[in-house]
C-alpha positions in Angstrom: -2.8 -19.5 37.9 -5.6 -19.5 35.2 -3.3 -20.1 32.2 -4.3 -22.5 29.5 -1.5 -24.5 28.0 -1.4 -27.1 25.2 1.9 -28.8 25.8 2.3 -30.8 22.6 3.5 -29.6 19.2 0.8 -29.4 16.5 -1.9 -29.3 19.1 -5.4 -28.2 17.9 -8.2 -26.2 19.3 -11.6 -26.9 17.6 -14.6 -24.8 17.6 -18.3 -25.4 16.7 -20.7 -28.3 16.9 -18.9 -29.8 13.9 -15.5 -28.7 15.1 -15.1 -27.1 11.6 -13.0 -24.2 12.8 -9.6 -25.0 14.1 -6.5 -23.3 15.5 -3.4 -25.4 15.0 0.0 -24.9 16.6 2.9 -24.8 14.1 6.0 -25.7 16.0 8.5 -22.8 16.5 6.4 -20.7 14.0 3.0 -19.7 15.2 -0.7 -20.6 14.7 -2.9 -21.6 11.7 -6.5 -20.9 11.7 -8.5 -23.2 9.4 -12.1 -23.6 8.2 -12.1 -27.3 7.5 -15.3 -27.2 5.4 -14.5 -28.4 1.9 -17.6 -27.1 0.2 -17.8 -24.1 -2.1 -17.7 -20.6 -0.6 -16.4 -21.6 2.8 -13.8 -18.9 3.6 -12.0 -18.4 6.9 -12.8 -15.0 8.4 -10.8 -13.3 11.2 -12.8 -10.3 12.5 -11.5 -7.7 14.9 -14.7 -6.1 16.5 -15.1 -3.2 18.8 -18.3 -3.1 20.9 -17.8 0.6 21.7 -21.2 2.3 21.5 -20.1 5.7 20.3 -17.3 5.8 17.8 -16.3 9.4 16.8 -14.1 10.9 14.1 -10.5 10.0 14.6 -11.0 7.0 16.9 -9.4 3.7 16.3 -11.9 0.9 15.5 -9.3 -1.9 15.5 -5.6 -2.4 14.8 -3.1 -5.0 13.8 0.3 -4.3 15.4 3.7 -5.9 14.9 6.1 -5.7 17.8 9.7 -6.7 18.6 10.8 -8.7 21.5 10.6 -7.5 25.1 14.3 -8.0 25.6 15.0 -4.9 23.5 14.9 -1.4 25.0 13.1 1.8 24.2 11.1 2.1 21.0 12.8 -1.2 19.9 10.6 -3.1 22.3 7.4 -1.5 21.0 5.3 -1.6 18.0 7.4 -1.5 14.7 4.5 -1.6 12.2 0.8 -1.4 12.2 -2.4 -1.4 10.2 -5.2 0.7 11.8 -8.9 1.1 11.0 -9.7 4.7 12.0 -13.1 6.4 11.8 -13.4 9.4 9.5 -16.6 10.6 11.0 -18.9 9.9 14.0 -20.5 6.6 13.3 -24.3 6.6 12.7 -26.6 3.8 11.4 -25.8 4.5 7.8 -22.5 6.5 8.1 -19.4 4.5 8.9 -16.7 6.2 6.8 -13.4 4.6 7.8 -9.8 4.8 6.6 -7.0 2.3 6.8 -3.7 3.8 8.1 -0.4 2.0 7.6 2.4 2.9 10.0 6.1 1.8 10.2 8.6 2.7 12.9 11.0 5.5 12.3 12.4 6.8 15.5 8.9 6.4 17.1 6.5 3.6 17.9 4.3 2.6 15.0 1.1 2.6 17.0 -2.1 4.2 15.7 -0.8 7.7 16.8 2.3 7.5 14.7 2.9 9.4 11.5 1.0 7.7 8.7 3.2 6.2 5.9 0.2 5.3 3.7 -3.5 6.0 4.0 -6.4 4.5 2.1 -9.5 6.6 2.7 -13.2 5.6 2.5 -13.4 6.7 -1.2 -10.5 4.5 -2.3 -8.0 7.4 -2.5 -4.5 6.2 -1.6 -2.1 8.8 0.0 1.6 8.0 0.6 4.0 9.9 2.7 7.1 9.6 0.5 8.2 8.7 -3.0 6.4 6.2 -5.2 8.8 3.7 -6.9 7.7 1.1 -9.4 9.6 -1.7 -11.1 11.9 -1.1 -14.0 9.9 -0.9 -17.2 6.8 -0.7 -15.1 3.6 1.3 -15.9 1.1 3.5 -14.2 -2.4 3.8 -15.6 -6.1 4.1 -15.2 -8.9 1.6 -15.4 -9.3 2.3 -19.1 -5.6 2.7 -19.9 -3.5 0.4 -17.8 -0.2 1.6 -19.2 -0.9 5.4 -19.6 2.6 6.1 -18.2 5.5 3.8 -18.8 9.0 4.2 -17.2 11.9 2.4 -18.6 14.7 0.9 -16.5 16.8 4.0 -17.5 14.1 6.4 -16.3 12.7 7.3 -19.7 9.1 8.2 -19.4 6.6 7.7 -22.2 2.8 8.3 -22.4 0.3 6.3 -24.4 -1.9 9.4 -25.0 -1.4 13.1 -25.7 -0.2 15.0 -22.6 -1.6 18.4 -21.9 -1.5 20.8 -19.0 -3.7 23.9 -18.6 -2.8 27.3 -17.1 -4.8 30.5 -17.0 -3.5 31.5 -20.4 -3.9 28.1 -22.2 -2.2 24.8 -22.5 1.5 24.6 -21.7 4.1 21.8 -21.9 7.0 22.7 -19.6 10.4 21.0 -19.8 12.7 21.9 -16.9 16.2 20.7 -16.2 17.2 19.5 -12.7 20.7 20.9 -13.1 21.5 23.6 -10.6 24.3 25.1 -12.7 23.6 25.8 -16.4 26.5 26.6 -18.7 26.8 27.5 -22.4 25.7 24.7 -24.8 24.0 22.8 -22.0 20.7 21.2 -23.1 17.8 22.5 -21.0 15.2 20.3 -22.7 14.3 18.7 -25.9 11.5 17.0 -27.8 12.4 14.1 -30.1 10.3 12.4 -32.7 11.0 8.8 -33.7 9.3 6.0 -35.7 7.8 2.9 -33.9 10.2 0.1 -32.8 8.5 -2.2 -35.3 9.8 -0.1 -38.3 12.5 -1.9 -40.4 16.0 -0.8 -40.9 18.5 0.6 -38.3 17.8 4.3 -39.2 14.0 3.8 -39.2 13.8 3.6 -35.4 16.2 6.4 -34.6 15.2 10.0 -33.7 13.8 11.5 -36.9 13.5 15.2 -35.7 
């Protein structure tokens, strides 16, 4: 047939007049693409390009798909994870809004038509399909306040700034228990006031009110 085979381990394909771009076989593992230029600002770029003349809203521009072996059956032999660039509008010369959609297999193929597990839209907004879990004692913040919300390993949440919420009748702070059965003497919610951890003396860092 017309197959091309390089029959030795660590074989190399070279491209360009200077052979500066190479694809190297890594035995029993895969391939390494290298820009052999050693000068400054010489990255290696892998581009997936569609030459489709008319890309409309919702169409896939390009995808990276991860698949299991053909010896499996059903969905197990298909795409199990994917990253897909999908148009968010019909492309024009100056309008190319695109989102990245991340899919993982869950009783279905993870191709571009699968339920999105995470989406990064053209404005930078990140949408996830399920819970967000951070490390113990991790933080969530903004560009100006990197640790605006801190969550301890025990699940205690603290805020670096005043916390307010607004309703039609004014600002409201609501504390709601997750207990489905409330009995006499049960604590529904509480607000505690304590000194900074840097205070001296055992009692100084306990709840003061």
